[in-house]
Structure formats: C-alpha cells, structure tokens
C-alpha positions in Angstrom: 0.4 8.6 -5.8 0.1 5.1 -7.1 -0.2 2.2 -4.8 0.1 -1.2 -6.3 -1.1 -4.6 -5.3 -1.5 -8.2 -6.6 -4.3 -8.7 -9.0 -5.1 -10.7 -12.1 -5.7 -9.0 -15.5 -9.3 -8.6 -16.5 -11.0 -11.7 -17.8 -9.6 -11.9 -21.3 -7.4 -14.4 -23.1 -4.1 -14.5 -21.2 -1.4 -13.2 -23.6 1.4 -13.0 -21.1 4.8 -14.2 -22.2 6.1 -14.6 -18.7 4.8 -16.1 -15.4 3.8 -13.7 -12.7 5.1 -13.8 -9.1 3.1 -12.2 -6.3 5.1 -10.4 -3.6 5.4 -6.8 -2.4 8.0 -4.5 -4.0 8.5 -0.8 -4.2 7.6 0.9 -7.5 7.8 4.4 -8.8 6.7 5.9 -12.1 6.9 9.1 -14.1 4.7 10.2 -17.0 5.0 13.7 -18.3 4.9 15.9 -15.2 3.3 13.3 -13.0 5.4 11.3 -10.5 4.0 8.1 -8.8 5.3 6.0 -6.0 3.9 3.0 -4.2 4.0 -0.8 -4.0 3.4 -3.6 -6.4 2.8 -7.3 -5.5 2.6 -8.7 -9.0 5.5 -8.8 -11.4 7.1 -10.8 -14.2 10.0 -10.1 -16.5 7.5 -8.6 -18.9 5.7 -6.1 -16.7 3.7 -5.4 -13.5 0.4 -4.4 -12.1 0.1 -1.0 -10.4 -3.1 -0.5 -8.3 -4.5 3.0 -8.5 -7.7 4.9 -8.6 -6.0 7.4 -11.0 -5.7 5.2 -14.0 -3.8 6.2 -17.2 -5.1 5.5 -20.7 -4.0 2.4 -22.6 -0.9 3.3 -24.6 0.4 5.9 -22.1 4.2 5.6 -21.8 5.8 6.0 -18.4 9.2 5.4 -16.8 9.1 2.9 -14.0 11.6 2.1 -11.3 11.4 -0.8 -8.9 13.5 -2.8 -6.4 13.2 -6.5 -6.0 13.8 -8.2 -2.6 17.2 -9.8 -2.3 18.9 -7.5 -4.8 20.7 -4.4 -3.7 19.8 -2.3 -6.8 17.0 -0.6 -8.6 15.6 -1.6 -12.0 14.5 1.2 -14.3 12.9 1.1 -17.8 10.2 2.7 -20.0 6.8 1.0 -19.9 3.5 1.2 -21.6 0.0 0.9 -20.2 -1.5 -2.3 -21.8 -4.8 -2.6 -19.9 -6.8 -0.6 -17.4 -9.2 -1.8 -14.6 -11.4 1.0 -13.5 -13.0 1.3 -10.1 -16.5 -0.1 -9.7 -18.9 0.3 -6.9 -20.3 -3.1 -7.8 -17.1 -5.0 -7.3 -15.2 -3.4 -4.5 -13.1 -6.5 -3.9 -11.5 -6.0 -7.4 -8.6 -3.5 -7.2 -8.5 -0.8 -9.9 -5.2 -0.1 -11.6 -3.1 -0.5 -14.7 -1.1 -3.3 -16.2 2.2 -2.1 -17.7 4.5 -3.8 -20.1 8.3 -3.2 -19.8 9.5 -1.7 -23.1 13.3 -1.5 -22.8 14.5 -3.6 -19.9 18.0 -4.6 -20.9 18.8 -8.3 -21.6 21.1 -8.3 -18.6 18.4 -6.8 -16.3 15.8 -9.2 -17.7 18.1 -12.2 -17.0 18.9 -10.9 -13.4 15.2 -10.2 -12.7 14.2 -13.7 -14.0 16.8 -15.4 -11.9 15.8 -13.5 -8.8 12.1 -14.1 -9.4 12.8 -17.8 -9.7 14.7 -17.7 -6.4 11.9 -15.9 -4.7 9.3 -18.3 -6.1 11.2 -21.2 -4.6 11.5 -19.4 -1.2 7.9 -18.4 -1.0 6.1 -21.3 -2.5 8.0 -24.5 -1.8 
C-alpha cells in the first residue's frame, strides 16, 4: 500500500510547470499486478507526490486515480515516476516516496482540476 504526504522534491532545479497545493486527498495507483491506495497532500495539474517505502524506479508507468475535495468525482490518468526519494536512517524527517507526472489527463480534467485547486488555495491560505 502506498500512503502519500506533502513533501518537496529533492534539492534540484525546480522544473515544475505548475504550482503545487498541499492538502490531503485520496489516491490509488496500479502498475502491472501491483495495486496501491493511500493519501497524498501535494498535487498540481502536472502531477503529485506519493509517500511510500516501496518506491518504484524512475520511468515506471502507473495508472493513478484521485479525488479532490469539493468535487464529486474521481480523476484517473496514466502517470510516470519522475523522481524517487529513498528512505534514509540519517534523515528520518524526510518522507520517502515518488513524484509522478500525469501523462494523459484530459484538457477538460486539467481545467477542472486547476479551477478547483485555485478555489482550495483561496479557502485554505487567505
């Protein structure tokens, strides 16, 4: 099972194309014969972070599904592991996991997700 949480990408040049919003949402994934379910707290229209001790290699493709607060529907799309943060005994405060990029989120879904994330950002941070 994957559990997800808020976390920043490893210290590298930030190449994100979309701003991230931190809040809890349900997420599930499927890669080959493995099925994962848990929570994420970090999402943008471009991808999300899934916290897990069972990381997948960069380039692994998986199908993800998630539900955003305030919308009565699920989003589903293919995604790809873009970066991995392994567990380290030396930095227990840093959550291990994978950053995934959405590959085929439709234009309509992207627009709806962007609109809802903007609403949530206003509610949570103003």
